[in-house]
N, C-alpha and C positions, 0 to 999 in steps of 0.2 A: 504494500498497498504504500502508495506516494504522500507525502502532504502539500495540499495546493496550496501556490504560492501565485496568486494572484488570475484571475480571469480575465485575460485581457485580449483585443481584440486579434482576432488572425492575421487579418489584413493593417497595412499599413497607412491607409488611406487616409481617416479619419481623425488619425492622428496626428500625421499631417499634418494636416488641416487646423491642428487645435494648436499644432506651436505658432509658439510666439502671443501667447493668450495666456501664462501662466502669472497669477498675480492679480487677474482684471479684478478680483471679482472676492476673492479670499480675506480680501487686505481689512474687511469689515472688521471678520471675524478673529485675524490674523494681530489686529493690533490690540484686540484685548489680550489674543493665547499670548503675545508676548511680552506686553504691559503685565499679566500677573503671570509668568518668571524676573519679571526684571526688575518691576518698582514693588513700592511697596503701595498695599493695598489703601491708603490714602492717597495716593497720586491718582492709581487710576479713579478710586470715585470720585474725584474731581474732574479726572477730561473726563468721568460721563457724566458729568454732573450731579452727584448723587450726591447729598446731603453728607453731613462729615459725621450727623447724631441722629438717634431714631429709629423708627421703625428698615425704612431704608434704607440704609446705611446697614444695620444687624443683616438686612436679608441680602441685597450685593455682596456683602464681607463673605459668608455664609456659600453664595454661588460662585464667592470668587475662587474661596477655598476650594471646591466641588469642580470645579473646572482645568484646578490644577493638577486635582487627582483623575482627569479623564473622565468624567462623570458627567457627560452630556442631559439624564434627564435631570440628576438632580439640581445641575447650576440654572435646568431653565425654570424647573419649581421655584427658586431661589429667585432666579432674578423676576419674574413674574408676580410673586411676593412684593418685589422693591420699586417694579414697575406700577403696584397698586395704589402705592403709596406716592408716586410722585409720575402720576400720567399722560403726564403732556411731558414729558423727557426722549427727544427723539432720539437720542443715539443709546437708550435704555430699550426701545420700543426698537428698533433694527437690530440691539442684539437679540433679544426674545423671538425677531421674529426667524431669524437666520437658523437658533437655535435649535426649534420645536421644526423649522423646513427639515434640517440637516435629517432631526429622525421619526420624519415621515406625517407628525403630529396638522397635519393638513386640514381633517373634518371642522377641528377646535381653533383654528385661525383664521376665517374665510374674513373675520371685517379688517383685521390684521393686516393680510394677504391686499383687503384693497385701499388700504393707505398706503403700503408700499405700490403697487403700481401709481397711486398717485404723486409719487418722489419721481418719477420718472429716471430713472437710474435702474436700466438696465440688467449690471452684474449683480443686481439681487433676485435674478431669474424671476420677480412677481408677476412677471407677466404671461411667464410658463406656470406659475403653480397657480395664476387663474383661470388661465383657459382652460388645465389639468381639470380642477374644478369645476369647470362646465361641459365638460367633455363628458365626465363622472356620472353629469345631472344628467345626462343627453342633450343640453342644450348645445348645441351644435354650432348656431350662427354666432351664438355671445364668443362664445370660444372663438371662430374666425375673425371677430368684430378685433377679439382683443388683439389678435397677432395679428391681426394688421393694422393696429395704431402703435404698437408701440417698436420703443428708440432702437435703431440699429444697432449689432451689437455683434461684436469678431463670433461670436461662438454659432451666430444664426448659421451658420453657409447646409446644416444637413437638417436639425431638428425643426427649424421652423417650415422651411417646404414640407416637411413630413408632415408637421401637426395639423400646417393649415391643410396639406388634399386629404388626412382625416377627418376635420371636422365638416367639409365642403363635401366628403361624401356619406356623412353621418345625415347634413342635410337632403341627401339623395341627388346630388348637383355632379354625379361622376367623370363626369368629362371635363367639367374643371379641374378636378381634384383629379384627373390624370393628369390635363396643362399644369398644373401646377406643379407637380411633383418631377415633370420634364426638366425643368432647370438644372434637378442631381445630376440626369444625362449630358450636359450639358460638356459638364464639364471632368474630366481624365479620372480624374480621383474618388471620386461623389458615385459615378458612373455603377459600382455593383452594387454601391444602396439603391440606387435608382431599379436595377433590375429588384433585387430582393421590396421592396417594398409594392413594386409592382404584382411583384407575384403576390403580397399577399393579400392588395385590393383584388385581383383577383381571385384567390380562397376566398376570399371575404363573399363576393359575387357567386360563388358555388363556378366558378370559369376554370376546369379542367384545363381545356386547352391553353389558356392565356397565364396560367402558372406554371405550368411545364415548360412552356416557350422560353418565360422570364427565367425563368430557374434553371433553365442551361445557360441562356446567355449570363448570366452571373456567376455559375462556376467554372466557364470561360474564362474569367478573370481573377477570382479567388473569393472563399466564403468571411463576409466581412466584418461576420460579425459571431460570436458563438452559439448566440441563436436561434442564427440561422442557420446553423448547422443542423439544430432539433427542426426549425419545421419542414427544408427538405427533406433530409433521413422521413420521417413523417407519411410528406406528404407521396414521394416515392415509393413507400411502401405498401400504401396504400391503392397503387396502381399495381404492383407487384413486379416491378419494373428493379429493386433495390438487390440485384446481386452482384457479386463479387470481381464483375468485367466492367461494370456499370461506370460511368466516370466519373458522376459525378459521386458516386461512394469510396474509388476508390480515393478521390481527392479529401474527402472527408474522413477515412480514416489517415490519409496521412498528417490531415491537420490534430487529431488527435492522441497520434502518435508523439506531434512537436508537445503537446502541452498533457503528456500521461492525466496529471491529476484531473485536470480540468476535465478533460475524457472519462474519467470514473462518475462525475456528475453528470454529464452530456447521456450517459451509455442509459443510465436511468429514468430518463425526462420524459415524457411525451408534448408535443406541443399542444394547444389548446385545440379542443371539435370546433372552433368555431371563430374566425377571425371579425370581429368587431374593431370601431373606428376609436377604442380605450386599449386592445390591444397592438392595434396599429402604432396607433402615439407612444404605447409602452414602450413598444421596439426600439423605435428612436430615441426614445428621451435615455433607453440603457445603454444604445448604441455611441450614443456619444461620454455617457460618464464613464463607458470605459477606455475610453479612447483619451478622458483628461487622468487618469486614474497614472500611469508612466511619469503622466509631467507632474504629479502631485499636487497637482490642484486641489485637494482632499475635499472639499466644505461645496463647493461647486459639484464636481461628481456623487456627493453624498444625498444633495438637491436633487439629481437629475434624478441618480437610481432610488431615489425613495416615491418622488412621481412619480416612475415606472411601475414601482410596487402597491401606489395607489391605484392608479387603473387597472393591475393586473396584478392584486395581494399572493394568488396562488402559483406564480411565479418565484423557480428556485433559484435560477441562474444568481436575479441579480439579488436578491437576500445573501445568497455567496460572498459578490462581489463588494457588497456593499457592508460586508463585516469585514472583511479582507485588507478595505478601507480604514475604518477603525483600526482594524490589529496593526496598518503602516504607521496612523499617526500616538502608536499606544495606550488608543483606551479599549484595554479589551474586555471591558466587564460591557463596554458598550457591544462591542463587538458582538459575544456570547450573547447579549437581548436578541441579536438580527439573529443571530441562529435557533435561538428558542421559537423565532416566528413560523421556523422549517419546519412542516405538519409530520413527514414523518422523511429523517435527520440520518442521512447515510452514514456507518461506521467513517469515514475521511469526517466528517460535520462533526461527529461526538469525539473523535479524535481530537481534533483542531479545539473546541469545546475546551476538553480538558488541557490541550495545553495552553494556554491562554488561562484557566485556573492552575496550575504549577507555579507560570510564570509569576503569579498573583502572590505566590508560596498559600493557597486553599487548598492544600492537598488533601482535607477531609471534605471539599466538596469534588473534587477531578477525582479520589480512590473510584466511588461506586461507578463514572462514566467508563474508568479505563479499566476493570472488574468488565464492564460488559461489554466492550470493545473488546478486550482478550480474549473472550469468549470463545469466537466468531473468528479468529486470527490470532492462532497457536503456533503457529509457523514466523509469528513478525517478529526479528531478537527487538526491532524501534517501541512496538506497543507492547510486548514486557517487560523491557528495562524501563519504560518509564511506567508500569503498571508497579514493577518492583521498584523504583524510587518512590511512587506514593505511600507504597507501603511501609519505609523506611521512616520518611517523614513524617506517620502518623504512627510512629512507634511497634508497628508490626513488623518485627524484625526477621520471626522467623521467615515465613512469609516472605519477606524484603529477599532475603538468601536463598531462599527456594527457586522463589522468580529468576529472578540474576541469575541463576546454576540452567535455568529451562532454557533462556536467550541464549547462554556462552557457547553452550555446541551452536546451534544457526548460527550467530555469525560466526564461529571458526570456518564454517560450511559456506560460508558466502562470500567470503573473504572480506571481511568487514572490519579493517585493523582499528582504526580511528576510534571506534563503535566499542570494537570487543576492548581495545586498552582503554577504554572511562568504563564497563562495565565492571572488567575484573579488579577495580579499582574502587569502584562504588562496592563492588563485593567483600573488597578488603575490610573498608570503613565499616560496614553493616557488621562484618567478622569480629572484626575487633572492638565495637559497641556492645558484644555478647558477650565478650569475653573469651571466644576463639582465639587464642594467639596465634598459636599455630597454622589453623586456616587462614587467620588475617596474614600472618608471614606469606604463605602459600601464594595468595590471592596478590598480592602488592611483588611479588616478584613476579610473579608472571605478568603481569598488569606492566611494569619495566620493564620489560624482557621484550615486550609487543612495542610499547613507544616509550624509549627509553630516554629521548628530551625533553617527556614532560615535566615541569618542573613541581607541578601539584604531587604528583606521586614521589619523586626525587624525595620533596618535602614532607611527605607524609612518612613515608620510610624511614629517612633519615630522623626526622624527630621524635616516632615511636624507638626506633634503636637505643638515641641517648638518654630518652627517657628512662628505658630500662636500661642504660651502661652496660649495652647490647652492642656487638660491630661493632664499637665507639668509632673507632680508625675506619673504617670503610662508610660509617652513617655518617660522620664528616665531610667526609668526602663527595656523599651524597646531596647532601645540606648547602653545601661548598657549590654544586654546579648548579641544583636550584636556584642560587641568589644570582648567579653567571649570567642565566636564561632570564631570570627575573627578576632583575635587578630594585625596580623599586615596589617588591609588592614587600609591607608591611610584616605577615606574618614568617615569610623564611628568614628575615631580615630575624626576626623573635629565633626562628630557630639556629641558624648562622650566632648567631647569640649565644647561645647553650652550649655551643660547640665551642664556640672558643672560652668560656669561661670552662667551662671540660678541661680544659688544657692547659686553663691558668693564663689565658691571655686577657685580662682581664680590661686591658685598656681599648685593646679590637672591640672585646666581645661588650664594651660601656656604649663605645660609640653605635654600634647598632642598635642596642638595646633601646640611648633614648632616642634616637631614628624610629623604630620603630612604634614607641609609645605616643609619640609624638603622631604617629598615623592613624594607630588606633587607641586611641587615648582608653575605651570604653571594654579594654582588655583587661581580666582583672591577672590572667596569666603573663601578661606582656611586663607590665608594671608591676607583677611577684618579682619576675626577673631582674626585673632590672634594678627592686629592691636588693637581690639578692647579689648582686653585682657590687653595689654599693658596697656594703655589708662586707663583703670581699678587697673590697679598697680600705674598709677600715673609718668610713663615713657611715659613721652609725645614723646620726641623725636623721641621711636623707635618707638612707634604706630605712627606717620608721615609717617616715612618711610616706615616702613609697607601698610598703605594707599594708597601712590604712589605707592607703588611697583605694587600693584593688580594695582590702575588707568591700569596700561601699558600693564597687560595683556589682552586676547583677549577669552583664552579658553572657560571661564560659564561667560564671560561680559554679561551684561542686559543694559539698559538704567536707570531704578528703583537702580539697586547698583551705577551705575557709580554716579546717583545725589546724593548718601545715602554717598558715601563715599566720594567724592569733599565736601558735606555739613561739614563732621566730621575732616577732614581737616581743611577747614576753621575754626574750633571752637576752636581747639586747636592749632592753630596759634594763637589765643588770651590767650596763657596758660601760 
């Protein structure tokens, strides 16, 4: 199983059209996001015109913190509360509009959309939102009027004629709709989209011959989007033409082979039984959203994608795409909210949800999902390794060890060297925590044999030996090599400081220990180590200070370490 990473357009025509427009819309949202991370909240609140006290300020402060955590849902909720206290704040109103649009909350924001249309700022996409709302209600003439009057915008090239054509088709003006679409034919870059949307319009009229002619013309060039693959495949399957030697199928398989993960999703999907104006407009909106993804115009892409889902809520590919855009922005919980909207999630989707939870260190929530995926993928070493990690992080060490032991032979068989080294290392750590010293050492040595230049493995094994007074010469060589490979890692500095301390080279140990505690001041182990070195140098007052500092910390404190530090303080007090 391959992780889905970017359901992008298989063709590059629309992507080329989108180049040059990066940043035209997203500056509204980006201004707030940059400010959230680089300015104080009070400075941002002044820039937004939010008062420095009272309910509005408090709600804005809470929303700003939620935005820093990439929680769009919570951010929008708090900003709405701030706006309720200051209803004439135009900047806040625009921000709330953008946040809600990014999440597809269109039904509840119709009045806000009207205000945004009146601002005549095309980068807000309010005209497209208003047109989509009208199409959803079957008000096709209103949608066409909105789009006819919208200010010109650089991203109109494909989506504007496509949406207008579908609105006109909904009005019963088929000839006019076909004429509107024809502008796409006039440009070589957009011609595949012309044939694709023409084929969809023929399907809407149950014109099998017309759809066939359009799709054959399209496939002479390229499939313009992933959704086009699904429509064409299902159309020709119904015609009984989807054979191994059929040219559109050969091209289809080539695209799927290039995007294996996306192909897994495509193979399980079906095109809508009926093509309506809403479906046609949704396809155009999604196609542009996917084109913007590689350009990192995230907010614009998300709004377009959510509009596509608003018009065709049962679609799956746009949901996957929207979630991946949120992932690229670091908004992992928001991505999972989008995945949750998929009615029957595949194992890939479940896996991606679990991956996001693991990155958020929410192993308790990830574990049942990983168990569900692993039950159907017992030969997938990546799935097994992540399940083992979830077990380890939730305290199920015996299950973690057993699961890693299942994954490792499969990794060896598949010659997955990097993954094998990581799994052996993780297994060694688990055995160490279980108190199985011999098994831990065996797996760590095996990991080192597979990946001999991994500083984490070198450091862990070397430090373990130093702590136990075992193989001290080789242990020192291991942590020294780890430090050479990763000279800025404070934990490796601490290990090397221990090595020099054991060799009674106290000044070298001191230099490393002081740097280490500067970088990881929260570590009771590192601060205790610095205390040991001060004591060895006869600097008892400083040693006591470091021991007491270490006793106040909790990050890596254990009962045994607490007792050891307490005893050291008591001994030094008498000197």
